[in-house]
Steps between C-alpha positions, in 0.01 A plus 500: 500500500190280534542161665515231233338157502557239234502128436746247366477142386742217428276329245528168684323202348397333823243223465162612637469328841122484462454384139844364413508719188836643397499806273704503182758779465281663231194500724697641793645778287156606378375505858792721603427746219140519620622559856718789384205658316281478811781637719537795263126571507498474880773767527786289632851636458710211369472146362806277532589162348761262636760327283542122534658232284330172580186316396279588797505871409362662184718811469867474403498833309292747703557797267325317216186448706524850646503630142168327438370659820613841379250475215217426744582770757538878517636612837649215700877460510638168378803329648686171505492389864775405491749485216769254607774736395784268606418247227395747231681741270451864611509612137204279416324592825525867411393445140196295602388741772548795264282333238236453772540863607442628147210263443331602826559873466754526783348256752783247532687433822765252614541296814836326485637228725733206525216250510402247764397251230833390355406298187603786272868482601588158353247553221691802369846372584573683825666360810316547830839549661502839322161596650619826661747606234252449217246734655756766585651504152171490314341771712802715422448447127125562520570826682748605232253420219230704675728803530700491177467429131720397326646281775858394560535244780691190604442242771571138592186322378437622144684635199599869531304773327668775299288798397199266476172655387230338714147571382221584518524750781207547741225750429615864500846402622369396843687263727307180564397500869698218659454330838724242667320195636622419850430179688553631850869468590677797660774497236250522215322796659826687555628432151176616337530824693863546402399462136239773542224262387148466639445175686227248412479295819356152454322362807361148506424448867568605856361803678338796326775727632774238508717664235499846658868464604597435136305803378658713771843369406434582134400857584798553731738364236335729244550806722859397570570541128394865527180450300166669559307274744176579318631318193554169683195324359377164628249257351357208698412194293344171601216249460141592573137481399187711542135395517178654628545342842796370696362149510452489125850634437642217709276222369549593133874564503641250750473179293678667208767664713570167671520320165733764358731491802526124469535480121671819381698638792860595411710198409327181392417260782537768769134585551334479840152453642291798613201373702201732522563587865853610409363701208252673731781588738707639213199714400424623851527867596862442603594277206672608179254321267244746357185287478162640602217739428572843350473661843751254644745556215471878548571463872801275436652731239461797734642306795797390291546854375544617859792258532655535152392842363496337159359655183376191318332168577484227234293188564591166347138434417353155564823298500440146381248598230183602680228471230472796265154616606601536864837652406341771284262587782794525739677737261189718476470516879868589535470787253154638570475452879843447653703754302268803548471435874875464546568819307235689693643382832852600396385839378543454124216507252451219252655563161481236229806647327711513816665166436853623520831371538808389669817699474725462199806283533783715635860385535675168523428267789424149615180349633384195687157552345268203497187439302191695603342214689812347650 
């Protein structure tokens, strides 16, 4: 299977640190649709959209916007990144993603997690004290819906289902590829493996190879369940930016990243400062932040691949709302320069239709999954 590279975005509405301009939700959504179209043309594998429920983010219903992207794209896979499953209804999650799958001709995916932004829990009437139980129960129901129709099920956090017809079904009866977002705790890696789910590992900082013990733990837990080790798929996800030169990548993206980390990071009022020298250190050869020229990004992906043996890298492109012109150019560089070189180095030819998939949801389990970026 060809190595996959994609992008994801949270649709944050950070004020421009240079001009002071703040995009409207409508403007941001149109920019994201344009980004997806360019990513598709550049041959990238997947475009993801985060789900948030507060005024400094534009996207509270990612499947709606992904549906608009489906009409502007042909090959790229489209995924919520992530669906906060703990505060949603798995029936509605499945129905929405199946609509997207039919609209896109079988290109829908799912990344599910518990969510590191917690506004959705009180908004939809859930108690954060039930954080773990909610995810476990709802993942169980989502699994059942994927495998069966009609569905009979009961659990602690919603009304039971009795021979419920849940429709539409995905294209050609396929199972929607589903990944579990993991924030980097040993328990979450082990539980994802026990569920038989591919792991989408969110990395915000630290060393380039700093999460190797978690990936190794995931693979060992997978093998301990008697599963084929080759099916233990890992995706690495985190912030980054690409420009023609390293200096330009830093100078263009840093002010926006710093503004986003201060204004939009996790819970309100919990942002922190990222001075340029710290940003440069994060983006160094040893750092986990993927900011640089195409050649540097290629080298970092390959170096990380030696440590993680992962199959997919997804960049949170230009966090903090890097201006659209520079963001589109970064997407083009990622697809037309970085992706072919990575695939050539790993011995797999480029294939614009190779955007493939996580494993289907198997049996019942629990997860400590966090949001992609957490």
